[in-house]
DRENGU-46003 format. One line per field, with one value per residue (C-alpha): residue number from 1; residue in three letters; x, y, z. Coordinates in Angstrom, 2 decimals, m for minus. Last residue first. Layout:
resi <- [NUM_...]
resn <- [Ala_...]
east <- [X_...]
north <- [Y_...]
up <- [Z_...]
//
This chain:
resi <- [519_518_517_516_515_514_513_512_511_510_509_508_507_506_505_504_503_502_501_500_499_498_497_496_495_494_493_492_491_490_489_488_487_486_485_484_483_482_481_480_479_478_477_476_475_474_473_472_471_470_469_468_467_466_465_464_463_462_461_460_459_458_457_456_455_454_453_452_451_450_449_448_447_446_445_444_443_442_441_440_439_438_437_436_435_434_433_432_431_430_429_428_427_426_425_424_423_422_421_420_419_418_417_416_415_414_413_412_411_410_409_408_407_406_405_404_403_402_401_400_399_398_397_396_395_394_393_392_391_390_389_388_387_386_385_384_383_382_381_380_379_378_377_376_375_374_373_372_371_370_369_368_367_366_365_364_363_362_361_360_359_358_357_356_355_354_353_352_351_350_349_348_347_346_345_344_343_342_341_340_339_338_337_336_335_334_333_332_331_330_329_328_327_326_325_324_323_322_321_320_319_318_317_316_315_314_313_312_311_310_309_308_307_306_305_304_303_302_301_300_299_298_297_296_295_294_293_292_291_290_289_288_287_286_285_284_283_282_281_280_279_278_277_276_275_274_273_272_271_270_269_268_267_266_265_264_263_262_261_260_259_258_257_256_255_254_253_252_251_250_249_248_247_246_245_244_243_242_241_240_239_238_237_236_235_234_233_232_231_230_229_228_227_226_225_224_223_222_221_220_219_218_217_216_215_214_213_212_211_210_209_208_207_206_205_204_203_202_201_200_199_198_197_196_195_194_193_192_191_190_189_188_187_186_185_184_183_182_181_180_179_178_177_176_175_174_173_172_171_170_169_168_167_166_165_164_163_162_161_160_159_158_157_156_155_154_153_152_151_150_149_148_147_146_145_144_143_142_141_140_139_138_137_136_135_134_133_132_131_130_129_128_127_126_125_124_123_122_121_120_119_118_117_116_115_114_113_112_111_110_109_108_107_106_105_104_103_102_101_100_99_98_97_96_95_94_93_92_91_90_89_88_87_86_85_84_83_82_81_80_79_78_77_76_75_74_73_72_71_70_69_68_67_66_65_64_63_62_61_60_59_58_57_56_55_54_53_52_51_50_49_48_47_46_45_44_43_42_41_40_39_38_37_36_35_34_33_32_31_30_29_28_27_26_25_24_23_22_21_20_19_18_17_16_15_14_13_12_11_10_9_8_7_6_5_4_3_2_1]
resn <- [Gly_Ala_Glu_Leu_Arg_Arg_Arg_Leu_Lys_Glu_Leu_Gln_Lys_Arg_Val_Gly_Asp_Gly_Val_Ala_Ile_Gln_Pro_Asn_Ser_Tyr_Gly_Asp_Asn_Lys_Gly_Ala_Gln_Gln_Glu_Arg_Glu_Asp_Ile_Leu_Thr_Arg_Ala_Ala_Ala_His_Ala_Gln_Glu_Phe_Ser_Arg_Thr_Ala_His_Arg_Leu_Gln_Glu_Asp_Tyr_Val_Ala_Lys_Gly_Phe_Tyr_Thr_Leu_Glu_Ser_Lys_Arg_Gly_Cys_Gly_Tyr_Ser_Thr_His_Glu_Ala_Asp_Ala_Ala_Thr_Met_Val_Leu_Thr_Gly_Asp_Gly_Gln_Leu_Pro_Gln_Ile_Trp_Ser_Gly_Ser_Tyr_Cys_Ala_Ser_Val_Ser_Val_Val_Arg_His_Arg_Val_Gly_Ala_Glu_Asp_Leu_Trp_Thr_Lys_Leu_Leu_Gln_Pro_Thr_Val_Ala_Asp_Val_Ser_Met_Pro_Trp_Phe_Asn_Ala_Ser_Leu_Glu_Gly_Asp_Gln_Ala_Gly_His_Ser_Thr_Leu_His_Ile_Phe_Leu_Ile_Asp_Glu_Asn_Arg_Asp_Met_Leu_Arg_Ala_Ile_His_Arg_Ile_Ala_Arg_Gln_Leu_Asn_Leu_Pro_Thr_Ala_Trp_Pro_Trp_Glu_Thr_Ser_Thr_His_Val_His_Asn_Ile_Leu_Gln_Leu_Thr_Arg_Gly_Ala_Ala_Asp_Phe_Arg_Gln_Glu_Leu_Val_Asp_Ala_Val_Leu_Ala_Ser_Glu_Arg_Arg_Phe_Val_Asp_Glu_His_Ala_Tyr_Pro_Ala_Phe_Thr_Leu_Val_Tyr_Ile_Glu_Ile_Val_Gly_Lys_Arg_Gln_Pro_Gln_Leu_Ala_Gln_Leu_Arg_Glu_Gly_Leu_Leu_Gln_Pro_Gln_Arg_Glu_Met_Leu_Glu_Gln_Thr_Leu_Arg_Leu_Arg_Ala_Leu_Arg_Gln_Asp_Ser_Ala_Thr_Ala_Ser_Ala_Asp_Ala_Ile_Trp_Met_Thr_Asp_Arg_Glu_Gly_Glu_Ser_Glu_Ala_Ile_Ala_Leu_Ala_Leu_Leu_Ile_Thr_Ala_Leu_Leu_Leu_Ser_Gln_Gly_Lys_Arg_Arg_Ala_Gly_Arg_Trp_Leu_Thr_Leu_Thr_Gln_Ala_Leu_Gly_Leu_Trp_Ile_Trp_Thr_Gly_Thr_Trp_Leu_Ala_Trp_His_Ala_Ser_Pro_Met_Leu_Ser_Ala_Gly_Gly_Asp_Gly_Ser_His_Ala_Val_Ala_Ala_Trp_Ala_Leu_Gly_Phe_Leu_Ala_Ser_Leu_Trp_Ala_Gly_Gln_Ala_Met_Leu_Leu_Cys_Phe_Leu_His_Ala_Ala_Ser_Pro_Ala_Val_Thr_Ala_Ala_Val_Ala_Glu_Thr_Arg_His_Leu_Leu_Ala_Tyr_Cys_Val_Trp_Ala_Thr_Ala_Ala_Pro_Leu_Leu_Trp_Gly_Thr_Leu_Leu_Pro_Ser_Trp_Asn_Phe_Ser_Ala_Pro_Gly_Val_Ile_Trp_Leu_Arg_Gln_Val_Gly_Leu_Thr_Leu_Leu_Val_Gly_Phe_Ala_Leu_Leu_Val_Leu_Ile_Ala_Leu_Pro_His_Ala_His_Leu_Arg_Gln_Trp_Arg_Pro_Gln_Leu_Leu_Leu_Ala_Ser_Arg_Met_Gly_Glu_His_Leu_Trp_Arg_Ile_Val_Ser_Val_Gly_Pro_Pro_Ala_Val_Pro_Val_Ala_Pro_Ala_Ala_Leu_Thr_Ala_His_Ala_Leu_Pro_Asp_Thr_Asp_Ser_Phe_Leu_Leu_Gly_Asp_His_Met_Val_Pro_Gln_Arg_Asn_Ala_Ala_Val_Asp_Cys_Ala_Glu_Ser_Pro_Ser_Ser_Ser_Ala_Lys_Thr_Ala_Pro_Asp_Pro_Pro_Glu_Ile_Ser_Ala_Pro_Met]
east <- [11.43_15.16_14.83_13.07_15.49_18.53_17.15_16.48_20.02_21.38_19.20_20.58_24.18_23.55_21.89_25.09_27.47_25.71_24.32_24.13_22.16_21.64_19.48_21.09_18.19_20.00_20.01_17.57_16.04_14.15_13.40_11.26_13.75_16.59_14.62_13.85_17.48_18.66_15.87_16.74_20.43_19.73_17.16_19.79_21.88_18.81_17.57_21.01_21.28_17.75_18.42_15.33_15.89_14.36_10.57_8.94_12.17_13.39_10.36_7.57_9.85_13.04_12.07_8.44_9.02_12.00_10.29_7.29_4.11_0.98_2.06_m0.43_m0.70_3.04_5.56_7.29_10.80_13.32_14.61_18.29_20.77_20.48_20.65_17.58_15.17_16.70_18.15_18.88_20.17_20.68_22.27_25.82_24.73_23.12_20.11_21.30_23.73_21.39_18.23_19.62_19.67_15.89_16.24_12.92_11.06_10.95_12.67_13.41_14.54_15.69_16.33_17.97_18.26_14.85_15.14_11.95_13.86_16.41_13.71_11.84_15.00_16.04_12.62_12.74_16.22_15.20_12.35_8.59_6.36_3.42_m0.16_m2.98_m6.39_m8.41_m6.50_m4.32_m0.79_2.59_5.87_8.88_11.34_14.98_16.11_16.21_12.49_10.61_7.34_5.94_6.82_8.22_9.02_9.89_11.30_11.84_14.15_14.12_17.06_18.15_14.96_12.78_9.60_6.28_7.36_9.27_6.14_4.16_6.79_7.19_3.41_3.11_5.83_4.20_0.79_2.32_4.06_0.80_m0.04_m3.69_m4.83_m6.00_m9.44_m11.92_m9.67_m8.64_m10.61_m9.80_m6.09_m3.37_m1.90_m0.27_0.10_0.83_2.46_3.19_0.26_1.84_5.54_6.90_9.47_8.24_4.47_4.09_7.00_5.72_2.17_3.28_5.45_2.59_0.03_2.32_3.11_m0.57_m1.19_1.82_0.68_m2.75_m1.29_m3.14_m2.95_0.74_1.49_2.31_4.03_4.60_5.53_6.73_7.95_10.62_11.02_14.02_12.59_13.79_10.69_7.95_7.47_4.03_1.31_m0.04_m3.82_m3.47_m1.77_m4.53_m7.25_m5.58_m5.07_m8.69_m9.97_m7.97_m9.46_m13.08_m13.75_m12.59_m14.47_m17.74_m17.38_m17.04_m13.83_m14.81_m11.76_m12.08_m11.92_m8.45_m7.98_m8.44_m6.44_m4.43_m7.27_m9.81_m12.32_m15.80_m15.48_m15.42_m12.50_m13.26_m13.42_m13.79_m10.70_m10.68_m8.08_m4.90_m2.80_m0.07_m2.43_m3.95_m0.56_0.85_m2.15_m1.89_1.81_1.09_m1.67_0.59_3.39_0.99_m0.16_3.38_4.25_0.99_1.50_4.83_3.47_0.49_m0.66_m2.30_m2.92_0.64_1.95_m1.07_m0.66_3.11_2.74_0.24_2.33_5.50_3.85_2.27_5.57_7.54_4.86_4.79_8.54_9.14_6.90_8.18_11.83_11.54_10.01_12.69_15.46_14.14_14.61_11.39_11.08_8.53_6.17_3.10_4.97_3.58_3.07_m0.52_0.19_3.10_0.88_m1.73_0.94_1.59_m2.14_m2.57_0.24_m1.59_m5.08_m4.02_m2.26_m5.33_m7.76_m5.40_m5.21_m8.97_m9.46_m6.65_m8.21_m11.63_m10.23_m8.25_m11.28_m13.48_m10.91_m10.94_m8.39_m6.71_m7.60_m10.03_m10.57_m12.66_m11.33_m10.89_m7.45_m9.10_m9.86_m10.62_m7.90_m5.23_m7.40_m10.21_m7.94_m6.47_m9.97_m11.05_m7.94_m8.59_m12.13_m10.83_m8.26_m10.68_m13.21_m11.80_m14.83_m18.41_m17.38_m15.04_m18.16_m19.47_m17.54_m18.09_m17.46_m14.38_m13.42_m9.71_m6.59_m7.34_m5.45_m7.26_m10.50_m8.69_m8.06_m11.70_m13.09_m10.42_m11.52_m15.14_m14.32_m12.25_m14.97_m17.57_m15.48_m15.05_m18.79_m19.76_m17.27_m18.37_m22.03_m21.40_m19.75_m16.17_m15.59_m12.35_m10.87_m9.37_m7.51_m5.10_m3.08_0.73_2.22_3.52_2.28_m0.40_m1.21_m1.88_m4.01_m6.08_m6.38_m7.92_m10.14_m11.38_m11.97_m13.99_m16.03_m16.78_m17.73_m20.35_m21.64_m22.03_m19.21_m19.52_m18.29_m15.19_m15.58_m12.40_m11.09_m12.51_m14.86_m12.04_m9.75_m12.57_m13.48_m9.87_m10.17_m13.07_m15.28_m18.13_m18.16_m17.78_m19.74_m18.37_m20.35_m18.66_m19.40_m21.96_m21.76_m22.73_m24.85_m23.87_m26.87_m25.90_m22.37_m23.70_m26.01_m23.18_m20.99_m23.76_m23.94_m20.19_m20.24_m19.32_m17.65_m14.39_m15.96_m18.58_m15.94_m13.81_m16.78_m16.53_m15.48_m18.47_m18.93_m20.44_m22.82_m21.64_m23.16]
north <- [1.41_0.66_m1.06_1.94_4.49_2.45_2.10_5.84_6.67_4.19_5.73_9.17_7.98_6.23_9.38_11.36_8.64_8.27_4.90_3.44_0.27_m1.98_m5.02_m7.44_m8.41_m11.65_m12.43_m12.09_m15.57_m15.58_m19.28_m19.02_m21.04_m18.82_m15.70_m17.16_m17.88_m14.44_m12.70_m14.51_m13.65_m9.98_m9.84_m10.44_m7.48_m5.23_m6.06_m5.45_m2.07_m1.05_m1.88_m2.55_m6.30_m9.78_m9.70_m6.85_m5.43_m8.77_m10.77_m8.45_m5.48_m6.58_m10.02_m9.35_m5.90_m7.04_m10.16_m8.02_m8.85_m10.91_m11.56_m12.70_m9.22_m9.07_m7.14_m10.17_m9.64_m6.84_m6.12_m5.66_m3.05_m0.20_m2.51_m4.01_m3.64_m0.37_1.21_4.88_6.10_9.86_12.48_12.17_11.78_9.45_10.60_11.03_8.06_5.52_6.04_4.13_1.06_1.09_m0.90_m2.64_m1.19_m1.15_2.12_2.85_6.38_7.06_10.74_12.99_16.68_17.60_21.28_21.38_22.56_19.77_17.10_18.44_18.59_15.07_13.72_15.42_14.07_10.57_10.63_10.73_10.00_12.18_11.08_11.48_10.48_8.09_5.96_5.76_4.95_6.00_4.23_5.43_7.05_6.16_5.98_2.19_2.09_1.11_m0.58_0.62_1.03_4.14_4.07_7.38_7.66_11.15_11.21_13.54_15.27_18.46_18.82_18.63_17.54_19.27_21.79_19.11_16.95_19.64_20.14_16.41_15.96_18.80_17.29_13.87_15.36_17.21_14.09_12.11_9.16_9.91_10.70_7.77_6.53_7.72_6.77_3.51_1.03_2.76_2.63_5.26_5.41_8.06_6.63_8.87_7.90_10.06_9.04_5.64_5.89_4.10_2.22_m1.38_m1.08_2.08_1.25_m2.28_m1.06_1.57_m0.99_m3.48_m0.90_0.30_m3.30_m4.11_m1.11_m2.06_m5.69_m4.59_m3.83_m1.45_1.61_2.40_5.42_3.69_6.20_5.53_8.37_7.80_10.20_8.88_10.60_11.29_12.49_15.64_17.61_15.48_16.21_17.06_14.47_13.90_14.40_17.72_15.96_13.35_15.98_18.15_15.20_14.14_17.62_17.68_14.24_14.99_17.58_15.28_12.38_14.30_15.62_12.07_10.71_7.06_4.81_1.52_m1.69_m3.08_m6.76_m9.25_m12.46_m12.31_m10.74_m13.27_m12.20_m11.33_m7.71_m9.06_m8.08_m5.73_m6.84_m4.96_m2.87_0.82_3.00_4.77_5.48_3.13_1.15_4.21_5.86_2.63_2.26_5.91_5.54_2.41_4.14_7.11_4.83_2.96_6.32_7.33_3.97_3.83_7.38_6.49_3.34_4.96_1.87_0.35_m3.22_m4.51_m1.49_m1.36_m5.03_m4.74_m1.75_m3.53_m6.67_m4.67_m2.37_m5.29_m7.16_m4.14_m3.27_m6.65_m7.16_m3.91_m4.86_m8.45_m7.42_m4.68_m7.02_m9.61_m6.98_m5.95_m9.55_m11.28_m11.85_m9.06_m10.76_m10.70_m12.45_m15.96_m15.72_m15.07_m11.51_m12.72_m15.35_m12.64_m10.55_m13.35_m13.91_m10.24_m10.61_m13.35_m11.88_m8.46_m10.09_m12.13_m9.21_m6.86_m9.14_m9.50_m5.72_m5.02_m7.41_m5.83_m2.32_m3.28_m4.92_m1.92_0.47_m1.63_m4.33_m4.76_m6.65_m9.37_m7.19_m4.76_m1.34_1.69_2.69_5.38_7.44_6.52_3.94_5.32_7.84_5.30_2.74_5.42_6.60_3.08_2.66_5.97_4.85_1.50_3.37_5.94_3.34_2.98_4.26_3.14_m0.51_0.49_1.11_m2.48_m3.80_m7.54_m8.90_m10.73_m13.72_m14.51_m13.37_m10.72_m10.55_m13.65_m11.70_m9.25_m12.06_m13.10_m9.60_m8.79_m11.81_m10.72_m7.18_m8.41_m10.84_m8.06_m5.89_m8.83_m9.59_m6.00_m5.67_m9.02_m8.03_m4.76_m6.47_m7.03_m10.18_m12.11_m15.00_m12.76_m10.79_m13.59_m11.89_m12.13_m13.59_m11.48_m13.93_m11.38_m11.39_m15.12_m14.73_m12.02_m14.24_m16.96_m14.53_m13.04_m16.51_m17.47_m14.30_m15.21_m18.78_m17.50_m14.87_m17.33_m17.01_m14.77_m16.64_m15.06_m13.71_m13.70_m10.20_m8.37_m6.41_m5.05_m4.26_m2.52_m0.62_0.46_2.23_4.33_5.21_2.91_4.81_2.57_1.82_m0.75_m3.46_m6.29_m4.59_m1.88_m0.03_3.60_4.40_6.47_8.10_11.66_11.09_9.89_12.90_15.27_13.63_14.07_17.79_18.14_16.27_12.61_11.43_10.15_8.51_6.79_5.41_4.24_2.32_2.44_m0.72_m2.74_m2.86_m5.96_m5.82_m7.53_m10.92]
up <- [47.65_47.69_44.34_42.82_44.25_43.18_39.64_39.38_40.48_37.93_35.23_36.08_35.83_32.52_31.17_31.60_30.43_27.08_26.03_22.52_21.77_18.74_17.91_15.40_13.14_12.36_8.67_5.77_6.05_9.32_9.76_12.90_14.95_13.77_14.67_18.09_18.93_17.79_19.69_22.93_22.63_21.91_24.70_27.38_26.20_25.87_29.35_30.84_29.16_30.06_33.71_35.80_35.70_35.48_35.57_33.64_32.22_30.90_29.75_28.65_27.96_26.23_24.91_23.98_22.52_20.46_19.10_18.15_20.03_19.30_15.74_13.10_11.59_11.01_13.14_14.65_13.38_12.83_9.37_8.67_7.43_9.95_12.96_14.51_17.45_18.59_21.71_22.34_25.70_25.62_27.86_26.59_22.98_20.50_18.50_14.88_15.09_16.65_14.58_11.56_13.80_13.30_10.07_10.87_13.83_17.63_18.56_22.23_23.15_26.72_27.34_29.95_29.05_27.71_26.75_24.69_21.62_22.03_22.36_19.32_17.20_18.23_17.25_13.85_13.10_14.16_11.62_12.14_9.13_8.15_8.75_6.18_7.53_5.38_6.22_9.34_8.22_9.59_8.84_10.84_8.45_9.01_5.37_5.62_6.37_9.50_10.41_13.70_17.39_19.06_22.78_24.46_28.01_29.46_32.46_35.47_37.15_35.36_33.35_36.43_34.72_34.11_31.47_29.54_29.67_27.84_25.13_24.54_24.30_21.79_19.58_19.71_18.88_15.92_14.60_14.75_16.97_17.70_21.22_23.38_24.44_21.81_18.89_20.56_18.41_15.11_15.77_15.60_19.08_21.29_24.80_27.79_31.09_34.14_36.32_36.92_36.04_39.13_37.03_37.33_37.19_35.13_32.85_32.28_31.58_29.07_27.28_27.04_25.86_23.08_22.14_21.81_19.56_17.45_17.09_15.83_12.39_10.08_12.32_12.00_14.24_17.55_19.90_23.59_25.94_29.50_32.19_34.58_37.94_40.16_43.47_45.25_44.37_42.90_39.20_37.94_37.27_33.78_33.70_31.88_28.98_28.73_28.86_26.21_23.89_24.38_23.62_20.38_19.49_20.36_17.66_14.86_16.44_16.68_13.13_11.86_10.37_10.06_10.39_8.54_10.56_11.10_10.34_13.14_12.90_16.12_18.08_16.90_14.28_15.55_14.39_10.86_8.67_5.80_2.16_m1.12_m0.48_0.33_m1.28_m0.18_m3.24_m4.45_m6.68_m8.32_m8.97_m10.44_m12.79_m13.86_m14.63_m16.68_m18.64_m19.39_m20.58_m22.86_m24.26_m25.18_m26.73_m28.71_m29.94_m31.48_m33.08_m34.77_m36.66_m33.61_m32.45_m32.25_m30.40_m28.07_m27.16_m26.81_m24.50_m22.27_m21.95_m21.25_m18.73_m16.86_m16.81_m15.61_m13.06_m11.36_m11.60_m9.71_m6.78_m6.60_m7.02_m4.39_m1.85_m2.61_m2.38_1.02_2.20_3.13_6.85_7.23_4.80_7.05_9.84_9.49_5.77_4.73_3.52_1.36_m0.30_m0.86_m2.59_m5.07_m5.54_m6.44_m8.98_m10.84_m10.42_m11.66_m14.63_m15.60_m15.29_m17.13_m20.17_m20.40_m20.09_m22.56_m25.06_m24.76_m25.22_m28.32_m29.93_m29.14_m30.63_m33.79_m34.50_m37.88_m41.09_m39.89_m36.82_m38.82_m39.61_m37.38_m38.68_m40.80_m37.74_m34.12_m33.69_m31.37_m29.54_m29.18_m27.55_m25.27_m24.29_m23.39_m21.25_m19.50_m18.67_m17.40_m15.24_m13.85_m12.74_m9.23_m7.38_m6.82_m6.57_m3.72_m1.54_m1.63_1.38_1.84_5.33_6.61_8.77_9.14_7.29_4.72_1.40_0.16_m0.04_m2.28_m4.79_m4.94_m5.40_m7.97_m10.02_m9.70_m10.87_m13.83_m14.89_m14.69_m17.02_m19.39_m19.31_m20.12_m22.99_m24.47_m24.21_m26.03_m29.05_m30.14_m32.18_m31.87_m33.83_m36.54_m33.89_m33.00_m30.26_m30.56_m27.39_m24.49_m21.80_m20.93_m24.67_m24.49_m21.38_m23.04_m26.11_m23.96_m22.11_m25.37_m26.83_m23.76_m24.23_m27.87_m26.98_m24.55_m26.96_m29.89_m32.42_m35.49_m38.55_m40.07_m43.59_m45.63_m46.30_m49.32_m47.13_m45.02_m47.91_m49.76_m46.58_m46.22_m49.56_m48.17_m51.11_m49.98_m46.70_m43.72_m40.54_m38.06_m36.21_m38.08_m41.42_m42.23_m45.56_m46.06_m49.11_m52.11_m53.85_m52.96_m54.20_m57.56_m57.90_m57.01_m59.62_m62.20_m61.42_m61.77_m65.08_m65.26_m68.47_m67.02_m63.97_m66.07_m68.34_m65.47_m64.00_m60.19_m58.38_m57.14_m53.39_m51.84_m48.89_m45.74_m44.93]
//
């Protein structure tokens, strides 16, 4: 039980000399209550010690109470501080609970077999440390009284840890449900993605702010510090970080998750050499023969479907368009890093320049197929952690083609919202065809997909077997894609693939087709 404090005797106070006052002060003893140290002159100590004593719960019961109140505060309810006791074991258990919950949720993010990755446990502690500092900053002075009157910094920290664990699990499960959908969430409308992402952070920010507001007397500081914590949490989640699970190499092709890229010195030195070797291996133009040179570009490493589509398109063009020896793949994937150069903007620009020097710019055609996720602003998603890769845009591609002097171009873009590439690229010497219009997603770009709907219909079915005309293949594929999207339940509307063909490139493609069919 806490020691009692008797109020000072007024008579003694009135008659004390300076030397007597010093003696009294020297004899005053600090008072311990609920793990907090008070001076017996602190007025808040009297309020604290006068409050009704709350029995200390056993450690197991105490942690359960923390989790219960954490759930209540996550639902924006007022926490019941008088039920809670902050002690080192409670802090340790709550931190461990949060880690274990994250471990389970992240396992659900991966489809198929996976192995535990311990390295993230060594990082990611900035947010808990910042949270502890915020709690201390708000309550480190006279506000640090026992929870029977107001929460201490330790109480506030424990509650935020319990609250954060529940909210992280809830929203993590929502994203896991998206990941396990047949197309990895590609069929969700953009507004649904935006609503889920925004709702996550609004709710977390509101719950966190209310907890700090209710637990601290410095209301202005609590709002500022809650905003800082929320910004830090968003920054950490949006950054590239390892997860606690990596797919096993034994996973099937449709379920395999990308293994982590290891940027060794050998690999970093090998990649520039590989690009040079692949460029030097490209055959020069044959005089009097209309050639087609092929570039495929797959910059998004975390979906195997793009690597497969790159290989498919390259194979079709080699077999059906006499492009063997004139084909180069640029791919971001851990399993092709020693086989093909990386799909980076600089490598694409260098490849275009080199091919332009090999080809007859007045006769030959450069074909470029780009496959990735796409954004409504035209950026083609690029991801190859831990390497940073910039996005390619239609404006950049047009600039590189113009600078290289490539006259006849076929540009194929297999990505969501890829219709936004039409207007910047179209021209007399250009055929540009896309998997969707500028307002809709395409389909089949999830981790369970073997090929995108566009890649399968245009290349694997039409150009491989039925025709050598890009226009005819695109027209036939539109009908097939529409039927398959309806069957799959695509709920944001028909992807509506687009095409624009200039008269100049149409003439050259017709000459090429006649040569190939005659041969």
